[in-house]
C-alpha positions in Angstrom: 57.9 -73.4 24.9 54.9 -71.1 25.0 52.5 -69.2 22.7 54.1 -65.8 22.4 52.1 -62.5 22.5 52.8 -58.8 22.2 50.9 -55.9 23.7 49.0 -54.0 21.0 46.8 -50.9 21.2 43.4 -50.7 19.4 43.7 -47.8 17.0 40.2 -47.9 15.5 38.6 -44.7 16.7 35.1 -46.1 15.9 35.5 -49.0 18.3 34.4 -48.8 21.9 37.7 -50.5 22.7 39.7 -47.6 21.1 42.9 -46.8 22.9 42.9 -50.0 25.0 45.7 -52.5 25.0 45.3 -56.2 24.3 47.5 -59.2 24.2 47.9 -60.2 20.5 49.2 -63.5 19.3 52.6 -63.7 17.7 53.3 -66.6 15.3 56.5 -68.0 14.0 56.9 -67.4 10.2 57.4 -71.2 9.7 54.4 -73.4 9.1 54.5 -77.0 10.3 53.9 -79.1 7.3 53.0 -82.7 6.7 56.6 -83.8 6.8 57.4 -82.3 10.2 54.0 -83.3 11.7 54.6 -86.9 10.6 58.2 -86.8 12.1 56.8 -85.6 15.4 54.0 -88.2 15.5 56.5 -90.9 14.6 58.6 -90.0 17.7 55.5 -90.2 19.9 53.9 -93.4 18.5 55.0 -96.8 17.1 53.9 -96.0 13.6 56.3 -95.4 10.7 56.6 -91.9 9.3 55.6 -93.1 5.8 52.4 -94.5 7.1 51.6 -91.3 9.0 52.2 -89.2 5.9 49.9 -91.4 3.9 47.2 -91.1 6.5 47.6 -87.3 6.7 47.5 -86.9 3.0 44.4 -89.0 2.7 42.7 -87.0 5.5 42.3 -84.0 3.2 40.6 -86.2 0.6 38.4 -87.8 3.2 37.3 -84.4 4.6 36.5 -83.2 1.1 34.4 -86.3 0.4 32.4 -86.0 3.5 32.0 -82.2 3.1 30.6 -82.9 -0.4 28.0 -85.1 1.3 27.0 -82.4 3.7 28.6 -84.1 6.7 30.4 -82.8 9.7 33.6 -84.6 10.7 34.5 -85.1 14.4 38.1 -85.9 15.2 38.3 -87.1 18.8 40.6 -84.9 20.8 40.6 -82.2 18.2 37.1 -81.1 17.3 34.5 -80.8 14.6 35.1 -79.6 11.0 32.3 -78.6 8.7 31.5 -76.4 5.7 30.5 -72.8 6.3 29.5 -70.2 3.7 28.2 -66.7 3.2 25.4 -65.8 0.9 24.0 -62.6 -0.6 20.5 -61.7 0.4 17.8 -61.7 -2.2 14.2 -60.4 -1.9 12.4 -63.4 -3.6 12.5 -67.0 -2.4 13.0 -68.3 -5.9 16.1 -66.2 -6.4 17.8 -67.8 -3.4 20.0 -70.7 -4.5 23.6 -72.0 -4.9 24.4 -69.0 -7.1 23.9 -66.6 -4.2 26.7 -68.3 -2.2 29.7 -66.0 -2.2 32.3 -67.4 0.2 33.0 -70.9 1.4 35.2 -72.0 4.2 35.9 -74.8 6.6 34.6 -74.1 10.1 36.4 -75.6 13.1 34.8 -76.1 16.5 37.4 -77.3 18.9 36.6 -80.1 21.3 35.9 -78.9 24.8 36.3 -80.6 28.2 34.2 -79.7 31.2 36.4 -78.6 34.1 34.9 -78.2 37.6 36.0 -75.0 39.1 34.0 -75.0 42.3 30.7 -75.9 43.9 27.8 -74.2 45.5 25.6 -75.6 48.2 21.9 -74.9 47.7 19.3 -74.2 50.4 17.8 -77.6 49.9 21.2 -79.2 50.8 22.0 -80.3 47.2 25.3 -79.3 45.7 25.6 -77.5 42.3 28.9 -77.8 40.6 30.3 -74.7 38.8 32.3 -75.5 35.7 33.8 -74.1 32.6 34.3 -75.6 29.2 38.0 -75.7 28.3 39.2 -76.2 24.8 40.9 -79.6 25.0 43.8 -78.6 22.6 44.6 -75.5 24.5 44.0 -76.4 28.2 47.8 -76.8 28.9 49.1 -74.1 26.6 51.3 -71.6 28.4 51.4 -67.9 27.2 54.5 -65.7 27.3 55.0 -62.1 26.4 57.6 -61.3 23.7 59.1 -58.1 22.4 60.0 -59.7 19.1 57.2 -58.6 16.7 59.3 -59.8 13.7 57.8 -63.2 14.1 54.3 -61.7 13.6 53.6 -61.6 9.9 50.0 -61.4 8.7 48.6 -61.4 12.2 45.3 -60.0 13.2 44.9 -56.2 13.4 43.6 -54.1 16.1 41.0 -52.4 14.0 37.9 -53.5 15.9 37.1 -55.2 19.1 35.2 -58.4 19.9 34.2 -59.8 23.2 36.2 -62.7 24.6 35.0 -65.3 27.0 36.5 -63.4 29.9 34.2 -60.5 29.5 36.9 -58.2 28.1 37.2 -56.9 24.6 39.9 -58.2 22.4 40.8 -57.5 18.8 39.6 -60.2 16.4 42.0 -62.7 14.8 42.4 -62.4 11.1 40.6 -64.8 8.9 37.2 -65.3 7.4 35.3 -65.8 10.7 34.0 -62.2 10.6 31.9 -62.9 7.5 28.1 -62.5 7.6 26.3 -65.8 7.5 27.9 -69.2 8.2 25.1 -71.1 6.5 24.7 -73.6 9.3 
């Protein structure tokens, strides 16, 4: 199995990426819920499905508890979850407060792994390693083109471009990440 993508053209005439083609993720219409997730984990581990479901259900409550305390939560092998928000700007310091917060969301920073991609020998004889940070959850994901756009409901649009880590310009994913301030 692979993450599917289609080729999509940026149709935003105000974008410097106008007219360019990009790979755009295509998702299955089906969400993997707690039941399926617990089923999968049960097949991979020696823990009963009912125990896994109980832990997954409590995870949401635990996250909420620690978010209310202003904490970040780090899940090993997955990443860091924290609260983010947007706020309206006000001219006076005393007018800035909780009432100016307009949007709240959970921010996710995936765990990364340092991968050595080469080395460079310096003039003094020392060796400098060249590396990249790979997102741990994605480092073995395979990508495959599809022509079945029917799977793609509610996917990102190609209205504007954003820079990816490869130096190219890609359309942004949908979601609240394009909001002004993250409050962190």
